[in-house]
C-alpha positions, 0 to 999 in steps of 0.5 A: 593432525593437519594444521587449521588454516585461518578463514579470512575476510576483508571489508572494503569500501571506497575510502576505508575510513567509514564502512570497511573499518566499522564492519572489521571492528563489529566482526572482530568483536563477535569473533572475539566474544565467541572465542574463535579470533584464532580461526580469523584473519580480519581486515579492512581496505579501501578501493581508492587512494583517497584517505590511505594513512588516515584514521577512521572517520570520527563519527564511526569511532564515536559510534564504536565507542558508544557501543563498546566496539574497539576500533584501531585502524589506518586506512590502506588500499586493497592489494590482494583479494580473497575468493569473494570480495564483499564491497559495502558500497551502496547507492540509495536503495541499491547494494552490490556484492562483486565476485572476482569472477567479474559478475555481481549480484545487485539487489534493492534493499529496505531501509531499516 
């Protein structure tokens, strides 16, 4: 029988101290709660060098604690990319998904 290769997900934002480590922590909890964590490699990284070596922002840490989501991360810059890179960056009501082909899909989002 062939060995199962884990799926990989890399959450990316500018500094890797707010959005991407929160996304990583929440996704990690979801797969752990579903008992499928062995099937996933989960990480997050920054597009910039601004925050390398820093812990997640205290507000994100407080939010994760409030919701019982474990979070342990040190900011790092992205080095290699998977097939699809999901950028967690928004500007006003706009968000975008950047694909490695150099194209992007932007759409307007509603505030919830």
